[in-house]
N, C-alpha and C positions, 0 to 999 in steps of 0.2 A: 384892592385885589392885586394891582400890578406891582405894588411894593412887596407884597407877600411873595408872589412869584419870582420877583427879581432876587429876593433874599434866598429863595429855595434853589432857583437855577441861575447860574452865573452868565446869562445872556448879556451881551453889552447893551448899554442903555438905548443906543440908536436902533438896535434890533427890536427891543420892546416897543419903541415909538413907531416903528414901521408897522407892526401887527396890532398895536393897541386899538386902532380904529376898527379893526375886524371884530372885536368883541362887542356884543349887544347886551346892554343891561336890561334885565327883565325883573319885574316885580310881580310874583304870582301868589294867589291865595292858597291857603291850606287846601289839601285834597286835589290840587292840580296834578294831573297825569302829564308827565314830561315825556315818557316813552312807554308805549304798550308792549307788553310780551308778544313776541313774534313779528313786531315791526323792525325795519331796519333803521338803525340809528344814523341820523345825519348830522347830529350835534353833540359837542361835549360841553360840560357846564363847570363853572367854579362858583362855590357858594360864598357869597359875602355875608349873608345872614339867613339863618333858618336851619331846618333839618329836612333831609330827603331820605326816603327809605327805598331800598331795592326789594321787590317782592315778586313772587310768581304764584300761579295757580297750580295747586296739587289736587286733582279730582275735585274741583269746586271749592276747595279750601284756600283761602288767602294766607300765604306764608311769607313772613318778613324775613329776608335773608341778610340784610346789611343796613346800616345807618350811615349817613354822610352829614358832617356838620360843617361849621364855618371854616374857611380857608382850606377847603378840600375840593379837588376836582373829581368828577365822576362822569362816566358814560358806560354803556355796555360795550366793553372793549372789544370783544370778539365781533360784534355787530358793526361797531364804528370803524374798526380797522379793516375787516374783511368783508363787509357787506353782507354778513350772515343775519338771519332773523335773531333778535334779541331773545335771550332765555329769560329775561327779567323785565318787569316794568319799574319805572321810577315815579314816585309820588311825593309831593311836597307834604310834609306833616305840619308845618307851621307855615304862615306867610313867609316867603322867601324873597331875597334879592339875589338874583343869579347873573352870572356873565356867560353869555352863550357864544361858542364859536363853532363855525361850520366845518365840516370834514375837509374841504378843499384848502382852507387856510391852515388848519391844524396839520394837514399833510406837509404844507410849506414849511411850517415851523419845525416839524419833525425832520425833514430833510436837513435843515441847518443843525438840529440837535445831533444827528447821526454823523455829521462831518466833523464834529468837535469831540475828541475822546472824553474830555471833562464833562461836557453837557450830556454826552450819551450815557456816561456813568451815573450822573445825577438823576437823569430820567429813568434809567433801569432801576435805581434804587427806589424811587417813588412808586414804580410799578410793582416791584417786589414787596413793598410795605403792604400794599393792598392784597397781593396774593397771600402774604403771610397772615394778615387778618382773617382772610377766608379759610386758610388752612387751620388756624388756631380755633376758629369757630367750629369748623367740621370735627376736629379732634376733640373738642370739649363734649361733643355728644357721645363719643365713645368712651372717654375717660372719667367724666365727671357727672355727678348727679345733678338734676334740675336746681337744687338748693346751691350746690357749688358753682354752677353756671351763673346763677343770679348774684351770689356773693361776689364773684369775679367781675361781673358786669358793674356792680356798685363800686367796686374798688377801682377798676380801670377806666370805667367811662361814666363817672357819676352824673354828668350833664344828660346823658340818655335817660337815667333814672328820673331826674328832676323834670324833663321837658317832654318826654315821649309818652303818649297815652298807654295805659297798662295793657290794653288788648294787643298792641304792637309789640310790646316788650315780651309778653307771654308767647306770642307767636314766634319771636326770634329765639326764645329759650326752648321752643319745641314742646310747650305745655299749654294748658287752658288758662283762662283768666282766674277760674276757681282755684286751680292748683297754685297759681302764683299768689293769691291772697293767703292760702293756707301756709305757703312757704314764709311769707312776710309776717304773719302772725306767729309762726313758730320762732322766727328769729327774734321778734320783739319779746316773747316770753323768755327765751334763753338770756336776753340781756337784763332781765329784771331779776 
């Protein structure tokens, strides 16, 4: 994890050494809830192994909003940074190895990030990547059919198709599992 973060953010090695001890390694089974909707986030996570989903309750219906895979950090940003209730829950889909950092320590690291223009730029780029993913997913519901959304997911994130249960994929695409099965059948028939 630290090697990946060092490659992504150009912190001096001594800075990483100083903060490394503040990360806690967690091994969690599938279906572990890491943060519940409406709770205030006290931690951010880095995924060493596994998949986590962001989801929310829409009138009793569980809706998957985003997936996070290896070498990704996640938290409920608005909750973690501003102390607001989280709009989403986070659940491990697979058994996961996570590195957890608390808000106090993350704030200290961010203070150093903000003081260095290069680090600040790298950090902002990583935040904007996440925002761009959200925007792209949102606009796909306006511009694309469910089949187009599925085909784009297959092309852009094939590991999700291989590793995530179908009912979460269907929820992420905004369709039922029955509709997803029909789309997959239609695609198979078109290939023949």
